[in-house]
N, C-alpha and C positions, 0 to 999 in steps of 0.2 A: 895485533889488532886489538886484543883485549886491553893492553896498557894504553893504547891510543884512545879507546872509547872511554876508559876510566878518566883519563886526563882531560879530554876535550868535551865530553858530553855531560859529565857530572856537574860542572859549573853551570851549564844551561838549566839543569834541574833546580839548582839552588836559586838562580835568578828568577825562574818561573815561580818558585815558592814565595819569593819576596814580592813579586808582582801580585800574586793572589792575596797576600796579606793586605795589600793596598786596594783590593777589589778591582784590580786592573786585569780582567780575565782575558781580554783580547791580546794584550801584550804577553801574557803567560802562554797563550796558544801559539803566538808567533815564535816565542823562544823555544818551544818544544817541537816546532814543525820539523827541524832537521832530524829528530829522533824517529820520525815516522818510517823512514826508509832504512834506519840503522838496525843492526842485529842486536836486539836487546839482550840476548843471551851473553853478549860480550860484557855487559854491565854486571856488577855484583848483585846478588839477590836484594841487598839493601837498596841500591839505586833503582833496581827494577821496581821494587815496591813503591818507592817515592814517585817514580814516573807514573805508574799505574794509578796511584791515588790522585795525582794532579790531573791526569787525563780523564779519570772518572768524574771529577768535579767539573771540568771544562765541558765534557760531553753533556752533562746534565744541564749546566747553566747556559751554555751557548747554543748547543744543538737540540736541547730539550728532549734528548733520548734517555729517559730516566732509567729504563730497564738496563740498557747497555752501560750507562754510567754506574749503576749500582753493582753490576757484575765486575766492572773494572775496579771499583773501590774494594770489593770483597777480595779480589785477587791481590790487590796491593796490600791490604791489611794482613792477609795470610803470609805474604813474603816478609813483611816487616816484623811480624810476630816471631818468625823463625830467626831473626837477627837479634842482636842485643837490644835491650830496651832503649828507646830513643825518643827525643822530642818530636821527631817526624811521625812516629806512630801515634802519639797523642793528637797531633794535628789531623792525621787521617781518621782517627776515631771521631773527632769533632766534625770533619767533613761528612762522615757517614751519618752522624746525627742530623746534620742539615738536610742530607738527601732523603733520609727517612721521614723527617718532619714535613718536607715538601710533598711527600706522598701520604701524609697523615698516618704513618706507621709509628705512632707515638711510643709504644712499648719498645720497639727496636731503637728509636731515637734516644730514649732515656737510658737504655742499656748501653748504647755507644758512648754517650756522654759520661755515664757512670764509669765505664772502663777507662775513658780518658782521664777522669779525675783520679781514679785509683793509681794509674800509671804516673801521672804528674806528681802525686804525693810520693810515690816510690822514687822518682827522679829528683825529688826536692826542687821541682821547678815551680816556683811561686807564681810566676806569670801565667803559666798554663793551668795551674790550679784555679786561679781567679777566672780565667777564660772558661774553663769547663764548668765552673759553678754558675757563671753568667749564662752560659748556653742552656744549662738545665733550667734556670729561672725563665729563660725565654720560652722553653717548651711548655712549662707550666702556665705561662701567660696565654699561649695559644689554646691550651686546654681549658681556659677559663678558671683555673685555680689561682686566683689573683693573690690570695693571702700567702700561699706557698711561694708564688713567684716573687712577691715583695720581699719575703725573708731571704730567699736565695740571692736576689739581686743586691740587696743591702749588704749581705755578707761578701759577695763578689767585689763590690766597690771597696770595702775595707781591705780585702786581700790585695786588690790591684794597687791601692794607695801604698801599702806596705812594700809591694814589689816594684813600685815606681813604674807601673805599666799603664801609662796614660791612655793609650788607645783602648785597652780593655775597660778601664774605668769609665771612659766617655761612652762607650757602647752600652755598658750596663746601666749607666745613669739615664741614657736615652730610653732604654726599655722600661726603666722604673717610672719614668714620666707617664708612659701609657698605662702602666699598671695602677699607679696612684689615681689617675683619672677614672679608671674603671671602678676603683674602690671608693670614689667620692672624696678623696683626700686632696690636700693642696699639691698641685703638680706644676703650677706656673712658675713659682719661685725656683723649683728644682730645674726646670727647663732654662730659665734665665741664667742661673749660675753655671749650668752645664755648657751653655753657649759661650759664656765668658771664659770658662776653663779651656774650651776647645781652641781658643785663639792662640794658646801656647803650644799647640801640637804642630809638628812639622808636616803632617800629612793632610792633604786637601780633603781626603775622604772623611777624616775625623771632624774637620770643621764643617763640612757639608752636612753630615748626619746630625750634628748638634744644631745647626741652623734649621734643618728640616724639622727636627723635634720641637724647637722653639716655635716655628711657624705653626706646627700642629697644635701646640698648646694655646697660642694666641688666637688661632682660628676657632678653637673650641670655646673660648671666652668671647667670641664675636668681636675681638679686636683685630679687624682685618688689616688696618694700617700697620699694626705691629707685626702681623704675619708677613705682610708684603715686605717690610723693611728687613726682616730676618733673612728672607730669601735673596733679596737684591744685594745684600752685603756680601754674599758668596757667589752670586751668579756670574759676574765677570771673571772671577778666578776659575770657576768651573769651565767656562767657555775656553779658557786658555790652557788649563792644566788637567781638567777633569776628564773622566771617560765619557763616552756617549751615554752610558747608563745614567750617570750623575747629571749630565746636561739635560737629557730628556726628562728625567724626573723633576728637576728644578723647573723646567719650562711648563710641565704639566701642572705642577702645584701653583705656579704663578697664574696660569690660565684659570684655574679653579677660583683663586682669590679674586682676580679681576672680574670674573663672572658674577660672583656674589656681590661685589661692589657696584655692579651694573655697567662696567666698561666692556661692552661686547666686542669692540674693535680690538683692544689689547688681548682680550681673552682668545679671540680667533687667531691672532698672530702667534701667541705662545702655544696654543694647542696644535697648530700646524707644525711649528718647530718641534714640539715634543713628539708627535707622531713620526716625523721624518727621522729624528735621531734614534728613537726607540726601535724603529723598524730595522735600522742598521745594527743596533745592539742586540737584537734577537731576545729581548727580555719580555716574555709574554705577559706576566702579571703587570708590569709597569705600562705596557701598551694597552692592556685592558683598562687601567686607571685613566690613561689619557683619552681613550675612546669614550669612557663614561663622561668625562668632562665635555668632550665634543658633542655627545648626545644631549647633555644638559644645556649646552650652548644653543643647539638647534631647537630645543624645546623653548628656550627663552625667546628665540626669534620666531617662534610659531612655525617652524619648518619641520613638519611631521615626517615628511619623506626622508629628509636627511637624518633626522633623529632615529628613525627606524633602521636606516642603513647602517648607522654607526653602532647601534645596539646589536644588529645581526653580525657585524664585523667582530664584536666581542665573542659571540658564540662560535664564529668560524675559527677563532684563535684557539679555542678550547678543544683539546683532543679527547676529552672525556675522562682523563686520568684524575684520581682524587687529589685535591690540593686545597686545603683550607684557605690558602692565600689567594687562589684564583677563584674558588667557588663563590666567594662573596660577590665578585663582579658579575659572574655568570648568573647567579641568582637574581641580582638586581636587574640584569638585562632581561631575563625571562619575565620578571614582574612588570617592567615597563612595557615590554612588547605585548603582554597580555592586555594592558590598558589601551594600547594603540591599535589593537586588532579587534576583529569581530567574529562571531560565529565559531565555526570549527577551528579556525586558526587560533583564536583567543583561547579556546579550551585546551588546545595542544600546549600552548605556552604555560597555562595554569598547571596542567598535569606535569610538565617537565620541571616547573618550579617546585611543585610539591615533592616529586621524586628526589630531586637534588637536595632539597632541605632535609628530607627524611634520611637520606644517605649520609649527609654531613653530620646531622645530629647523632646518628648511630655510630659513626666513626669517632666522634668526640666522646661519646659515652664509653665506647670500648677502650679508648685511650685512657680514660680516667680509671676504668676498672682494672685494666691490665698493668698500669704503672703502679709500682709498689710504693705507695705514698708513705706508709709507715717507715719503710727502709730509708727513703729519701730524707725524711725528717730526722730519723735517728742519726744518719751520717752527717747531715749538713746543717740542720736547723735546731737550735735550742728551743725547747718548748716555750711558747709564748702564749699568754692568756689571750683569748679571742675577745676583742672588745665588742660590745653590743650597743647598737644605737639606742639612745634614750627613747623609751616608748611614751607616746602621748596618750595611749589608751584609747578606748572606744567610749564616746560620750553617752553613757547610759543614763545621765541625769534627766533626760527627757522621757525616760521610760523606754521599754523595749519597743523597737520599731517593728511593727507586725510583719512588714515585708521581710525583715531579717528572720523572724521566727518562721515565716512561711518557707523560705528557702532552706533554713536549717532543718526544718521538719522533712522537706524533700530529700535533703542529703542523707538523713538517717534511714530512709526507706529504700527498698529495692525498686528501681524504676519500673520493673515489669509488674510490680504489685501496687503501684500508686493508684489511689482512688481517683475517680473522675472529678472534674471541677464541680458539677452539681452536687456530688457527695460532700465535697469540701464545704460548699455553701451551707449544707444542712447541719454541719458540725458547729454547734455553739452559736453565739451571737455574731457580732461584727468584728471580732478580734480586738475589741476595746477601742475602736476607731471613732473619732469625732466626725460628724457629718454636717458641720455648720456651713461649710462652703458650698454645698450642693454638688461638689465634684464626686465622681465615682470613688469608692473607697476599696478596701483590700480585695475581697473575693470578686466583686464586680469588675474592678480594674483588671484583675488577673484573667477573668473570663473573657473580657473584651480583647485583652492582649493575645490570648490564645486564639481567638477567632481571627484576628488580624494576621497573625503569623501563619495560621493554617491556610490563608489565602495566598501565601507566598508573595506578599507585596514588597516592593522596594521601600524600605523604611529606615528612619533614623530614630534611635531611642535615647531620650534624655532622662536622667534621674538626678535630682538635685535638692538641696535644702538651703534656705537662707540662714545666715548666722545672725543672731540677735544680741544686742548689747544687754537687753533685759527681755526675758521670754514673755511673750504676750499673755499666755495663759497663767504662768506661774507668778509673774510679777504684776501683770496688768489686769488679771481677773477674767472671768468667763466671758463677759460681754465684750471686752476689748479684744480678746482672742478670737471670738467668733466673727466679730466685725472685720478684723484684719484678714481672716481666712476668706471671707466673701470678697473683699477688695482684691486680694491676690488672685483668686480664681477668675474674676472678671478681667483683670489685667492680663493674665496668661491667655485667655481666649482672644483678647484684642491683639496680643503679640503674635500668636500662632493661629490665625483664622483658618488655616488649612489643616490643622492638626487632626489626626484620626482619633486621638485619645489624649485627653488631659485629665489626669487622676491625681488624687491625694491619698496614697496608701496609708499615710499616717499624718498627724498634725504637722504641717509645714514641711513635709517630704513629698515632692511632686514627681510625677511620671508623665512624660510627653512622648507621643509617637507621631512622627511626621512622615508624610509620604516621600518627600524629598527635603534636602537641607537647604534652607533659604540663605545662602551666603557662603562664607569662607570657613567652614568647619567649626570646630569647638571654640575657637577664639571669637568667632562671630556670635555664636549662640551665647557664650559666656558674657560677652560685652553687652549684648542686647538684654539679656536677663538681668544682669547686675543693674543696668540703668533703670529698667522697668521696676524692679523690686525696691530699689532705694527710693524711687519716687512714691511708692506706696506707703513707706514707713521710715521715719528718721531713725528708728531703733535697729534697722537692718545694717549691720556693720560688715558683712561679708557674704560670700556665696561659695558653696562647694558643689561641684557638678561632675558627673561622669556621663560620657556619651559613647554609644556604640555606633560606629559608622561602618556599614557593610558595603563593600564594593559590589558584591554579588549576593544580596541578601537571600533570595529564594533557595539557592543551593544549600544554605546552612539551616534556615529556620522554617522550612515548610513542614513544621511539626507543631503539635500542641503541647509538647513537653517543654516547660518553661525553666527547668532546672539550670541548664547552662546559661541562659539569659540572666536569670536572677543572680547566679553566682558571679557573673562578670559585673553586673550592676553593683552588687554588694562590695566586691573587691575594689571597684573603681571609686565608689564613694568613700570607702575606708581609706584608700590611698590619698584621696583629695583632702580628707580631714587630717591625715598625717602631715601633708605638705603645708597646711596652714588654713586660716579661716577664709582666705580668698584663693581658690585654686580650682583647676579643672584637670580631669584625666580622660583621655580618649582612647578607646580600643578600636582597632581596625582589623577584625577577623577576615582572613582570606578564605576563599572557597575550600582550600585544602584542609581547613580546620573543622570541617563538617563533622568528623567522627567524635568530636567532643560531646555531641548531642547524646550519643549512646554510651558514654563512659560510666563505669560504676562509681568512681570517685571523681566527680565533676570538678571540684576545686583543684585537685592535683592535675587533672587533665588540662584545665585552663592554664595553670602554671607551666606545664610541659610545653603547651603550644606557644606560649610567650617565649620560652627559652629556644624553641626551634625556629622562631621567626614567623610562625603561621598567624599569630595574633600580634600586631604591632601596637606599641604603647607610646603615646605622646602625652605631655603634661605641660601645664603653664599656670599662670604666667611666670617666666623666669625660673622654671623648675630645675634644680640641680640633678634630678634623676632622669637621665637620658639613655643610659645603657641598659640592654636587656638584663644583664646580670644584676643590676641594681634593683630592678623591679621584682625579680624573682626573690632576691635576698630580702627585700622589704616585705613582700607578701608572707614569707615564711617566718618572719620575726615579729610581725604585728600581733 
């Protein structure tokens, strides 16, 4: 019996390994099905280990039984480690890395890929060395350590080229596209060359992944026709030769592109196809992505009932297990459902969103702390000088903006010992502010702002400055400057007749508090302001604006402590100035960001909330800074 098992069952394991290499998990499961009733003890320990590693991966991917899959993987690794060093053990280590990363166990994932790399070096297996290096780069990518990920992926690409391992090279190049986009580097040309290179691969999975990556890159540059063409080039082949997972993912991506292009009929067709295929494939994360597209389609059609049902379906798929790849869709679903609900139901969604984002952030931070970054760099990465973005500096040539000084003064003090606003008013004159326009200036504006926030009103706050080709006071003289101030003040009152506060904290720096936003967000405010201001003076060459948009303002700002608000206003205007002379930056703090109000270091607390996703950041027009990591990096380097 033992000889029969060795002869007849071992080839099935080899065929299943080959199927998994092509990401054909269902075929691998079918090949291994005869072994379920077989006596595995008749197999050699080596083949038993191979089987258990394969079964562990399939149980995790197809049945979503992560704990069971992890147990099988550890059993398989144990048996393979007792045998002679083998390429199969390297593969099992890499599978263990993937399983741990799916569960956000980043320290364990990096440990597994490190063991895979060490063994691949021992075996002098250049292909698996490249693959292990690429896998480590992918882990750093999910941890948000993009510079480390870039170095590892570039090294993996070079190693794969030397080993003539095309599939490994293509996979690493696809991951590098995403990393370079997060770093603000050129990624589109890499995606184009990667897609061209993939045409020479014999595997449909390679060509599909490269096409999906190119579509992602084109979509990111708003070249929707290019993204559509990239997917359609491989769609027919996937329908004939691809797995259900590839077919469903392609259909989901096509639906998303058609939706953005405004073709709701085709979007509905492809999203239905995607949901049907992915349901059979049992791929939870991909189904969540398709359901997100379906919910967005329903929102586009103003079908709130269907939108809510699709979002709730995303939550129903989630079993609560930690997974960075799934959490994103779950968090977005909570956020959207909170906006579609009212009262206690909405509050439950807000709380669930806050808890999930806090847990996700904590896991990410733990992964960064636990992973031995110095060891990883010493083993795999040559020291590279960190490039720093060119700083445009802060334009102090107009003199110190008193609002900046006010907030900086607040930052240096303990919040519990801050003097009251009347005490501030008694200190010194008017912070050196001009009063020509008749608008409230520094301490009066702050006092009125404090009063408004204390009422818990639903408000929008704008802080902006026009950019002059020649400064009215410094080049035009006192009379010209004061006349223009009066003209701008009158124009702002006409533009915002319902404003609760229009103030000039410093010369040509304006603060506007609105009860509700009249129009389409920051783009509307920015466009209306730019038109109004340029009509007031031909010397106005640009506009820099920051806006705080609160979905649920009272939960955050029913306080008289202005430090968090000032800090966000200052950060926003600084970022807008960094982006150019014509730019806007918008913050959207969520209710779960309320604890920023009581933080000791408000600036750092604001940055932390941006990284957690509790404070959303948008910018325009045509801002290259779209990713959360970019904003945090920019704030820490200005």
